[in-house]
C-alpha positions as CSV (number, residue, x, y, z in Angstrom):
1,M,-8.4,-3.2,-6.4
2,I,-4.3,-2.0,-6.6
3,D,-3.7,-3.9,-2.9
4,N,-5.5,-7.0,-4.4
5,L,-3.1,-7.5,-7.6
6,R,-0.1,-6.1,-5.3
7,D,-1.1,-9.3,-3.1
8,R,-1.5,-11.5,-6.2
9,V,1.8,-10.5,-8.0
10,I,3.9,-11.3,-5.2
11,S,2.0,-14.7,-4.6
12,R,3.4,-15.3,-8.4
13,Q,0.2,-15.2,-10.0
14,S,-0.7,-13.3,-13.1
15,I,-3.0,-10.3,-13.5
16,T,-5.4,-9.8,-17.0
17,K,-5.2,-7.8,-19.8
18,T,-8.1,-6.0,-18.5
19,E,-6.5,-5.5,-15.0
20,A,-3.2,-4.4,-16.7
21,L,-5.4,-1.5,-18.2
22,Q,-7.6,-0.6,-15.1
23,I,-4.3,0.1,-13.6
24,S,-3.7,2.1,-16.8
25,M,-6.3,4.4,-16.0
26,I,-6.2,5.2,-12.4
27,Q,-6.6,8.6,-11.2
28,K,-4.2,10.9,-9.8
29,I,-5.3,10.4,-6.3
30,E,-4.3,6.5,-6.5
31,M,-1.2,7.0,-8.1
32,F,0.7,7.1,-4.7
33,D,-1.0,3.8,-4.3
34,L,0.1,2.8,-7.2
35,F,4.1,3.7,-6.4
36,A,3.9,2.2,-2.9
37,A,2.4,-1.4,-3.9
38,A,5.3,-1.2,-7.0
39,N,7.6,-0.6,-4.1
40,R,6.5,-3.4,-2.0
41,I,6.8,-5.9,-5.1
42,R,10.2,-4.6,-6.0
43,Q,11.4,-5.5,-2.0
44,T,9.6,-8.9,-1.9
45,F,11.8,-9.9,-5.5
46,R,14.6,-8.0,-5.6
47,G,15.5,-6.2,-1.8
48,D,16.9,-2.9,-1.5
49,S,20.5,-3.3,-3.3
50,V,21.3,-1.7,-6.7
51,D,23.8,-3.2,-8.9
52,L,25.7,-0.8,-11.3
53,C,27.4,-1.4,-14.6
54,A,29.4,0.9,-16.2
55,I,31.3,0.7,-19.6
56,V,34.4,2.7,-20.1
57,N,36.1,3.6,-23.3
């Protein structure tokens, strides 16, 4: 399920509310798969760079 949703998000397709609820109920053993999918999505859309902003008073 997670790989399918990852691929859909990367191809800019939406997920349903039901699918989002299924993600929220995944078992602990699947958490690392979810983290890997989130990382892949981040790399696809944002890359590995980080922008920092600070306010100094």
